[in-house]
All heavy atoms as TSV, in Angstrom:
chain	resi	resn	atom	element	x	y	z
A	1	MET	N	N	48.319	-49.085	-169.290
A	1	MET	CA	C	49.692	-49.533	-169.137
A	1	MET	C	C	50.102	-50.425	-170.309
A	1	MET	O	O	51.246	-50.385	-170.753
A	1	MET	CB	C	49.819	-50.279	-167.794
A	1	MET	CG	C	51.219	-50.616	-167.426
A	1	MET	SD	S	52.135	-49.107	-167.110
A	1	MET	CE	C	53.720	-49.765	-166.837
A	2	LYS	N	N	49.146	-51.220	-170.760
A	2	LYS	CA	C	49.428	-52.114	-171.866
A	2	LYS	C	C	49.760	-51.315	-173.134
A	2	LYS	O	O	50.658	-51.680	-173.885
A	2	LYS	CB	C	48.215	-52.999	-172.108
A	2	LYS	CG	C	48.434	-54.134	-173.059
A	2	LYS	CD	C	47.155	-54.964	-173.174
A	2	LYS	CE	C	47.446	-56.365	-173.573
A	2	LYS	NZ	N	46.230	-57.160	-173.710
A	3	ARG	N	N	49.047	-50.218	-173.373
A	3	ARG	CA	C	49.293	-49.389	-174.550
A	3	ARG	C	C	50.659	-48.719	-174.471
A	3	ARG	O	O	51.346	-48.589	-175.480
A	3	ARG	CB	C	48.211	-48.330	-174.692
A	3	ARG	CG	C	46.889	-48.905	-175.104
A	3	ARG	CD	C	45.881	-47.828	-175.332
A	3	ARG	NE	N	44.603	-48.406	-175.684
A	3	ARG	CZ	C	43.531	-47.712	-175.951
A	3	ARG	NH1	N	43.574	-46.401	-175.884
A	3	ARG	NH2	N	42.414	-48.309	-176.264
A	4	VAL	N	N	51.056	-48.296	-173.290
A	4	VAL	CA	C	52.365	-47.662	-173.121
A	4	VAL	C	C	53.460	-48.676	-173.432
A	4	VAL	O	O	54.435	-48.366	-174.118
A	4	VAL	CB	C	52.515	-47.089	-171.696
A	4	VAL	CG1	C	53.934	-46.604	-171.455
A	4	VAL	CG2	C	51.508	-45.986	-171.465
A	5	PHE	N	N	53.297	-49.879	-172.930
A	5	PHE	CA	C	54.279	-50.927	-173.189
A	5	PHE	C	C	54.371	-51.246	-174.678
A	5	PHE	O	O	55.462	-51.390	-175.232
A	5	PHE	CB	C	53.922	-52.194	-172.397
A	5	PHE	CG	C	54.834	-53.348	-172.701
A	5	PHE	CD1	C	56.133	-53.356	-172.219
A	5	PHE	CD2	C	54.397	-54.408	-173.479
A	5	PHE	CE1	C	56.981	-54.414	-172.511
A	5	PHE	CE2	C	55.232	-55.462	-173.771
A	5	PHE	CZ	C	56.530	-55.464	-173.285
A	6	LEU	N	N	53.224	-51.349	-175.354
A	6	LEU	CA	C	53.221	-51.642	-176.780
A	6	LEU	C	C	53.845	-50.495	-177.584
A	6	LEU	O	O	54.577	-50.735	-178.545
A	6	LEU	CB	C	51.798	-51.905	-177.262
A	6	LEU	CG	C	51.181	-53.234	-176.805
A	6	LEU	CD1	C	49.730	-53.327	-177.254
A	6	LEU	CD2	C	51.983	-54.404	-177.343
A	7	ALA	N	N	53.586	-49.269	-177.183
A	7	ALA	CA	C	54.174	-48.125	-177.872
A	7	ALA	C	C	55.691	-48.118	-177.699
A	7	ALA	O	O	56.437	-47.892	-178.655
A	7	ALA	CB	C	53.566	-46.831	-177.364
A	8	LEU	N	N	56.159	-48.353	-176.497
A	8	LEU	CA	C	57.603	-48.401	-176.252
A	8	LEU	C	C	58.250	-49.573	-176.992
A	8	LEU	O	O	59.345	-49.440	-177.541
A	8	LEU	CB	C	57.890	-48.504	-174.757
A	8	LEU	CG	C	57.659	-47.224	-173.943
A	8	LEU	CD1	C	57.867	-47.493	-172.457
A	8	LEU	CD2	C	58.586	-46.128	-174.421
A	9	ALA	N	N	57.584	-50.695	-177.020
A	9	ALA	CA	C	58.114	-51.850	-177.734
A	9	ALA	C	C	58.209	-51.546	-179.231
A	9	ALA	O	O	59.194	-51.913	-179.883
A	9	ALA	CB	C	57.238	-53.075	-177.485
A	10	ALA	N	N	57.208	-50.872	-179.783
A	10	ALA	CA	C	57.233	-50.522	-181.204
A	10	ALA	C	C	58.379	-49.568	-181.505
A	10	ALA	O	O	59.063	-49.704	-182.525
A	10	ALA	CB	C	55.901	-49.903	-181.612
A	11	ILE	N	N	58.624	-48.613	-180.636
A	11	ILE	CA	C	59.721	-47.658	-180.840
A	11	ILE	C	C	61.064	-48.370	-180.756
A	11	ILE	O	O	61.958	-48.138	-181.576
A	11	ILE	CB	C	59.632	-46.512	-179.811
A	11	ILE	CG1	C	58.401	-45.650	-180.120
A	11	ILE	CG2	C	60.889	-45.666	-179.823
A	11	ILE	CD1	C	58.092	-44.625	-179.058
A	12	ILE	N	N	61.224	-49.240	-179.792
A	12	ILE	CA	C	62.490	-49.956	-179.624
A	12	ILE	C	C	62.737	-50.893	-180.801
A	12	ILE	O	O	63.845	-50.965	-181.337
A	12	ILE	CB	C	62.507	-50.722	-178.280
A	12	ILE	CG1	C	62.560	-49.711	-177.132
A	12	ILE	CG2	C	63.678	-51.677	-178.214
A	12	ILE	CD1	C	62.361	-50.319	-175.759
A	13	ILE	N	N	61.718	-51.596	-181.244
A	13	ILE	CA	C	61.868	-52.507	-182.376
A	13	ILE	C	C	62.169	-51.722	-183.648
A	13	ILE	O	O	62.944	-52.160	-184.497
A	13	ILE	CB	C	60.609	-53.383	-182.532
A	13	ILE	CG1	C	60.540	-54.365	-181.357
A	13	ILE	CG2	C	60.608	-54.131	-183.856
A	13	ILE	CD1	C	59.261	-55.148	-181.282
A	14	ASN	N	N	61.585	-50.536	-183.775
A	14	ASN	CA	C	61.821	-49.694	-184.944
A	14	ASN	C	C	63.269	-49.234	-185.043
A	14	ASN	O	O	63.773	-49.020	-186.137
A	14	ASN	CB	C	60.914	-48.464	-184.889
A	14	ASN	CG	C	60.021	-48.374	-186.088
A	14	ASN	OD1	O	60.162	-49.126	-187.018
A	14	ASN	ND2	N	59.109	-47.436	-186.054
A	15	THR	N	N	63.946	-49.086	-183.932
A	15	THR	CA	C	65.338	-48.628	-183.970
A	15	THR	C	C	66.250	-49.658	-184.630
A	15	THR	O	O	67.300	-49.299	-185.147
A	15	THR	CB	C	65.865	-48.319	-182.556
A	15	THR	OG1	O	65.772	-49.487	-181.746
A	15	THR	CG2	C	65.085	-47.181	-181.926
A	16	PHE	N	N	65.856	-50.914	-184.639
A	16	PHE	CA	C	66.667	-51.948	-185.280
A	16	PHE	C	C	66.553	-51.908	-186.801
A	16	PHE	O	O	67.316	-52.558	-187.494
A	16	PHE	CB	C	66.271	-53.333	-184.770
A	16	PHE	CG	C	66.625	-53.548	-183.330
A	16	PHE	CD1	C	65.638	-53.677	-182.380
A	16	PHE	CD2	C	67.950	-53.611	-182.937
A	16	PHE	CE1	C	65.957	-53.871	-181.048
A	16	PHE	CE2	C	68.286	-53.806	-181.608
A	16	PHE	CZ	C	67.280	-53.930	-180.655
A	17	LEU	N	N	65.586	-51.173	-187.329
A	17	LEU	CA	C	65.404	-51.094	-188.770
A	17	LEU	C	C	66.325	-50.070	-189.421
A	17	LEU	O	O	66.433	-50.023	-190.633
A	17	LEU	CB	C	63.942	-50.746	-189.095
A	17	LEU	CG	C	62.919	-51.788	-188.658
A	17	LEU	CD1	C	61.512	-51.293	-188.970
A	17	LEU	CD2	C	63.167	-53.107	-189.345
A	18	PHE	N	N	66.969	-49.212	-188.646
A	18	PHE	CA	C	67.850	-48.197	-189.199
A	18	PHE	C	C	69.243	-48.772	-189.406
A	18	PHE	O	O	69.743	-49.546	-188.599
A	18	PHE	CB	C	67.923	-46.982	-188.265
A	18	PHE	CG	C	66.636	-46.218	-188.213
A	18	PHE	CD1	C	65.815	-46.321	-187.104
A	18	PHE	CD2	C	66.251	-45.419	-189.269
A	18	PHE	CE1	C	64.626	-45.619	-187.051
A	18	PHE	CE2	C	65.065	-44.718	-189.220
A	18	PHE	CZ	C	64.249	-44.820	-188.113
A	19	SER	N	N	69.879	-48.357	-190.494
A	19	SER	CA	C	71.204	-48.845	-190.825
A	19	SER	C	C	72.262	-48.087	-190.037
A	19	SER	O	O	72.129	-46.893	-189.781
A	19	SER	CB	C	71.452	-48.679	-192.319
A	19	SER	OG	O	72.752	-49.063	-192.629
A	20	CYS	N	N	73.331	-48.739	-189.717
A	20	CYS	CA	C	74.417	-48.103	-188.979
A	20	CYS	C	C	75.499	-47.562	-189.915
A	20	CYS	O	O	76.460	-46.969	-189.453
A	20	CYS	CB	C	75.043	-49.100	-188.007
A	20	CYS	SG	S	73.915	-49.635	-186.729
A	21	THR	N	N	75.366	-47.796	-191.206
A	21	THR	CA	C	76.373	-47.326	-192.150
A	21	THR	C	C	75.977	-45.972	-192.723
A	21	THR	O	O	74.818	-45.580	-192.666
A	21	THR	CB	C	76.556	-48.324	-193.303
A	21	THR	OG1	O	75.326	-48.424	-193.994
A	21	THR	CG2	C	76.993	-49.671	-192.789
A	22	ASN	N	N	76.948	-45.276	-193.292
A	22	ASN	CA	C	76.696	-43.962	-193.869
A	22	ASN	C	C	76.620	-44.015	-195.386
A	22	ASN	O	O	76.863	-43.014	-196.056
A	22	ASN	CB	C	77.806	-42.984	-193.452
A	22	ASN	CG	C	77.742	-42.671	-191.983
A	22	ASN	OD1	O	76.671	-42.673	-191.411
A	22	ASN	ND2	N	78.872	-42.382	-191.374
A	23	GLU	N	N	76.293	-45.141	-195.969
A	23	GLU	CA	C	76.196	-45.266	-197.412
A	23	GLU	C	C	74.954	-44.537	-197.911
A	23	GLU	O	O	73.890	-44.617	-197.308
A	23	GLU	CB	C	76.126	-46.727	-197.828
A	23	GLU	CG	C	77.400	-47.486	-197.556
A	23	GLU	CD	C	77.284	-48.936	-197.960
A	23	GLU	OE1	O	76.197	-49.354	-198.378
A	23	GLU	OE2	O	78.287	-49.641	-197.845
A	24	THR	N	N	75.100	-43.850	-199.022
A	24	THR	CA	C	73.969	-43.144	-199.590
A	24	THR	C	C	73.208	-44.060	-200.535
A	24	THR	O	O	73.672	-45.145	-200.887
A	24	THR	CB	C	74.432	-41.893	-200.360
A	24	THR	OG1	O	75.291	-42.318	-201.419
A	24	THR	CG2	C	75.172	-40.929	-199.454
A	25	VAL	N	N	72.065	-43.598	-200.971
A	25	VAL	CA	C	71.244	-44.396	-201.870
A	25	VAL	C	C	71.956	-44.595	-203.206
A	25	VAL	O	O	71.901	-45.673	-203.791
A	25	VAL	CB	C	69.870	-43.713	-202.066
A	25	VAL	CG1	C	69.052	-44.434	-203.117
A	25	VAL	CG2	C	69.113	-43.662	-200.764
A	26	SER	N	N	72.647	-43.571	-203.686
A	26	SER	CA	C	73.330	-43.702	-204.971
A	26	SER	C	C	74.446	-44.739	-204.903
A	26	SER	O	O	74.718	-45.438	-205.876
A	26	SER	CB	C	73.891	-42.360	-205.422
A	26	SER	OG	O	74.848	-41.885	-204.507
A	27	GLU	N	N	75.100	-44.850	-203.768
A	27	GLU	CA	C	76.137	-45.878	-203.625
A	27	GLU	C	C	75.519	-47.270	-203.632
A	27	GLU	O	O	76.085	-48.204	-204.179
A	27	GLU	CB	C	76.913	-45.663	-202.330
A	27	GLU	CG	C	77.801	-44.428	-202.342
A	27	GLU	CD	C	78.419	-44.157	-200.987
A	27	GLU	OE1	O	78.037	-44.817	-200.003
A	27	GLU	OE2	O	79.285	-43.279	-200.919
A	28	MET	N	N	74.352	-47.400	-203.037
A	28	MET	CA	C	73.682	-48.698	-203.017
A	28	MET	C	C	73.136	-49.041	-204.396
A	28	MET	O	O	73.090	-50.207	-204.776
A	28	MET	CB	C	72.538	-48.694	-201.994
A	28	MET	CG	C	73.000	-48.608	-200.549
A	28	MET	SD	S	74.023	-49.999	-200.059
A	28	MET	CE	C	72.842	-51.311	-200.112
A	29	ASP	N	N	72.702	-48.049	-205.170
A	29	ASP	CA	C	72.183	-48.302	-206.504
A	29	ASP	C	C	73.249	-48.850	-207.430
A	29	ASP	O	O	72.940	-49.573	-208.378
A	29	ASP	CB	C	71.588	-47.028	-207.101
A	29	ASP	CG	C	70.221	-46.705	-206.531
A	29	ASP	OD1	O	69.630	-47.603	-205.910
A	29	ASP	OD2	O	69.756	-45.563	-206.714
A	30	GLN	N	N	74.508	-48.534	-207.184
A	30	GLN	CA	C	75.580	-49.045	-208.020
A	30	GLN	C	C	75.720	-50.561	-207.862
A	30	GLN	O	O	76.178	-51.241	-208.779
A	30	GLN	CB	C	76.893	-48.358	-207.684
A	30	GLN	CG	C	76.918	-46.902	-208.092
A	30	GLN	CD	C	78.187	-46.201	-207.639
A	30	GLN	OE1	O	79.019	-46.798	-206.972
A	30	GLN	NE2	N	78.315	-44.939	-207.996
A	31	LEU	N	N	75.314	-51.089	-206.738
A	31	LEU	CA	C	75.373	-52.529	-206.532
A	31	LEU	C	C	74.362	-53.257	-207.410
A	31	LEU	O	O	74.565	-54.393	-207.810
A	31	LEU	CB	C	75.105	-52.877	-205.070
A	31	LEU	CG	C	76.145	-52.432	-204.062
A	31	LEU	CD1	C	75.652	-52.725	-202.652
A	31	LEU	CD2	C	77.459	-53.134	-204.310
A	32	TYR	N	N	73.238	-52.588	-207.660
A	32	TYR	CA	C	72.153	-53.205	-208.410
A	32	TYR	C	C	71.974	-52.504	-209.750
A	32	TYR	O	O	70.881	-52.127	-210.127
A	32	TYR	CB	C	70.860	-53.143	-207.609
A	32	TYR	CG	C	71.005	-53.726	-206.234
A	32	TYR	CD1	C	71.062	-52.913	-205.114
A	32	TYR	CD2	C	71.113	-55.098	-206.054
A	32	TYR	CE1	C	71.215	-53.453	-203.854
A	32	TYR	CE2	C	71.272	-55.640	-204.803
A	32	TYR	CZ	C	71.314	-54.814	-203.710
A	32	TYR	OH	O	71.472	-55.339	-202.457
A	33	GLY	N	N	73.052	-52.328	-210.488
A	33	GLY	CA	C	73.007	-51.634	-211.764
A	33	GLY	C	C	72.207	-52.414	-212.788
A	33	GLY	O	O	72.209	-53.638	-212.810
A	34	SER	N	N	71.518	-51.701	-213.645
A	34	SER	CA	C	70.774	-52.354	-214.711
A	34	SER	C	C	71.507	-52.127	-216.025
A	34	SER	O	O	72.131	-51.092	-216.233
A	34	SER	CB	C	69.349	-51.804	-214.792
A	34	SER	OG	O	69.388	-50.430	-215.089
A	35	TYR	N	N	71.421	-53.088	-216.882
A	35	TYR	CA	C	72.118	-53.039	-218.151
A	35	TYR	C	C	71.087	-53.068	-219.274
A	35	TYR	O	O	70.174	-53.898	-219.275
A	35	TYR	CB	C	73.085	-54.217	-218.284
A	35	TYR	CG	C	74.097	-54.240	-217.173
A	35	TYR	CD1	C	73.955	-55.091	-216.090
A	35	TYR	CD2	C	75.187	-53.377	-217.183
A	35	TYR	CE1	C	74.874	-55.095	-215.053
A	35	TYR	CE2	C	76.108	-53.376	-216.157
A	35	TYR	CZ	C	75.942	-54.237	-215.106
A	35	TYR	OH	O	76.853	-54.232	-214.080
A	36	ASP	N	N	71.246	-52.163	-220.221
A	36	ASP	CA	C	70.335	-52.121	-221.355
A	36	ASP	C	C	70.553	-53.326	-222.245
A	36	ASP	O	O	71.672	-53.743	-222.498
A	36	ASP	CB	C	70.555	-50.850	-222.179
A	36	ASP	CG	C	70.105	-49.610	-221.430
A	36	ASP	OD1	O	69.254	-49.746	-220.537
A	36	ASP	OD2	O	70.597	-48.530	-221.748
A	37	THR	N	N	69.455	-53.859	-222.698
A	37	THR	CA	C	69.522	-54.931	-223.678
A	37	THR	C	C	68.874	-54.431	-224.958
A	37	THR	O	O	68.429	-53.298	-225.036
A	37	THR	CB	C	68.798	-56.189	-223.168
A	37	THR	OG1	O	67.443	-55.847	-222.898
A	37	THR	CG2	C	69.460	-56.737	-221.920
A	38	GLU	N	N	68.808	-55.256	-225.926
A	38	GLU	CA	C	68.306	-54.837	-227.231
A	38	GLU	C	C	66.889	-54.283	-227.109
A	38	GLU	O	O	65.992	-54.936	-226.599
A	38	GLU	CB	C	68.307	-56.024	-228.185
A	38	GLU	CG	C	67.925	-55.658	-229.591
A	38	GLU	CD	C	67.999	-56.856	-230.518
A	38	GLU	OE1	O	68.549	-57.890	-230.120
A	38	GLU	OE2	O	67.501	-56.732	-231.619
A	39	GLY	N	N	66.703	-53.050	-227.552
A	39	GLY	CA	C	65.391	-52.435	-227.534
A	39	GLY	C	C	65.098	-51.620	-226.293
A	39	GLY	O	O	64.120	-50.905	-226.259
A	40	ASP	N	N	65.904	-51.700	-225.272
A	40	ASP	CA	C	65.641	-50.963	-224.046
A	40	ASP	C	C	66.185	-49.547	-224.074
A	40	ASP	O	O	65.948	-48.785	-223.157
A	40	ASP	CB	C	66.233	-51.679	-222.828
A	40	ASP	CG	C	65.462	-52.937	-222.481
A	40	ASP	OD1	O	64.338	-53.073	-222.990
A	40	ASP	OD2	O	65.982	-53.752	-221.710
A	41	ASP	N	N	66.916	-49.175	-225.093
A	41	ASP	CA	C	67.532	-47.858	-225.136
A	41	ASP	C	C	66.781	-46.895	-226.049
A	41	ASP	O	O	67.356	-45.980	-226.618
A	41	ASP	CB	C	68.996	-47.956	-225.560
A	41	ASP	CG	C	69.154	-48.674	-226.887
A	41	ASP	OD1	O	68.139	-49.147	-227.431
A	41	ASP	OD2	O	70.292	-48.746	-227.377
A	42	ALA	N	N	65.484	-47.068	-226.198
A	42	ALA	CA	C	64.589	-46.221	-226.996
A	42	ALA	C	C	64.934	-46.285	-228.483
A	42	ALA	O	O	64.558	-45.424	-229.235
A	42	ALA	CB	C	64.621	-44.788	-226.497
A	43	ASP	N	N	65.654	-47.272	-228.916
A	43	ASP	CA	C	65.979	-47.466	-230.325
A	43	ASP	C	C	65.665	-48.916	-230.670
A	43	ASP	O	O	66.565	-49.751	-230.763
A	43	ASP	CB	C	67.460	-47.142	-230.571
A	43	ASP	CG	C	67.785	-47.129	-232.054
A	43	ASP	OD1	O	66.853	-47.020	-232.868
A	43	ASP	OD2	O	68.978	-47.228	-232.385
A	44	PRO	N	N	64.380	-49.216	-230.847
A	44	PRO	CA	C	64.019	-50.628	-231.065
A	44	PRO	C	C	64.560	-51.159	-232.384
A	44	PRO	O	O	64.749	-50.401	-233.341
A	44	PRO	CB	C	62.497	-50.599	-231.073
A	44	PRO	CG	C	62.134	-49.207	-231.410
A	44	PRO	CD	C	63.245	-48.334	-230.898
A	45	PRO	N	N	64.818	-52.438	-232.446
A	45	PRO	CA	C	65.334	-53.025	-233.689
A	45	PRO	C	C	64.251	-53.002	-234.766
A	45	PRO	O	O	63.059	-52.960	-234.468
A	45	PRO	CB	C	65.693	-54.454	-233.286
A	45	PRO	CG	C	64.826	-54.737	-232.123
A	45	PRO	CD	C	64.652	-53.430	-231.407
A	46	PRO	N	N	64.631	-53.024	-236.034
A	46	PRO	CA	C	63.629	-53.032	-237.103
A	46	PRO	C	C	62.860	-54.338	-237.102
A	46	PRO	O	O	63.349	-55.366	-236.599
A	46	PRO	CB	C	64.472	-52.871	-238.366
A	46	PRO	CG	C	65.825	-53.361	-238.005
A	46	PRO	CD	C	65.995	-53.043	-236.562
A	47	PRO	N	N	61.665	-54.313	-237.647
A	47	PRO	CA	C	60.875	-55.552	-237.675
A	47	PRO	C	C	61.525	-56.576	-238.598
A	47	PRO	O	O	62.241	-56.223	-239.533
A	47	PRO	CB	C	59.515	-55.107	-238.224
A	47	PRO	CG	C	59.765	-53.820	-238.915
A	47	PRO	CD	C	60.944	-53.192	-238.233
A	48	PRO	N	N	61.306	-57.844	-238.341
A	48	PRO	CA	C	61.906	-58.889	-239.194
A	48	PRO	C	C	61.298	-58.847	-240.608
A	48	PRO	O	O	60.157	-58.406	-240.775
A	48	PRO	CB	C	61.568	-60.189	-238.484
A	48	PRO	CG	C	60.404	-59.869	-237.627
A	48	PRO	CD	C	60.508	-58.425	-237.285
A	49	PRO	N	N	62.050	-59.283	-241.589
A	49	PRO	CA	C	61.506	-59.270	-242.956
A	49	PRO	C	C	60.360	-60.248	-243.116
A	49	PRO	O	O	60.324	-61.297	-242.460
A	49	PRO	CB	C	62.698	-59.670	-243.822
A	49	PRO	CG	C	63.648	-60.341	-242.899
A	49	PRO	CD	C	63.394	-59.775	-241.531
A	50	GLU	N	N	59.432	-59.875	-243.945
A	50	GLU	CA	C	58.283	-60.764	-244.177
A	50	GLU	C	C	58.662	-61.840	-245.187
A	50	GLU	O	O	59.436	-61.595	-246.098
A	50	GLU	CB	C	57.100	-59.941	-244.712
A	50	GLU	CG	C	56.564	-58.959	-243.689
A	50	GLU	CD	C	55.385	-58.180	-244.251
A	50	GLU	OE1	O	54.788	-58.594	-245.257
A	50	GLU	OE2	O	55.083	-57.144	-243.670
A	51	GLY	N	N	58.105	-62.963	-245.008
A	51	GLY	CA	C	58.349	-63.951	-246.043
A	51	GLY	C	C	58.702	-65.237	-245.539
A	51	GLY	O	O	59.043	-66.220	-245.598
């Protein structure tokens, strides 16, 4: 009986982890956009001059 209760409790608690909105992952990714900085765009800057 204890295992049945724990299984049901786990299922019920798991239902609270699901989102109620219909937003897709791509819409959420727009919130956390990344911006390229110097050297991050596969075109690294030239090395500094020696001297």
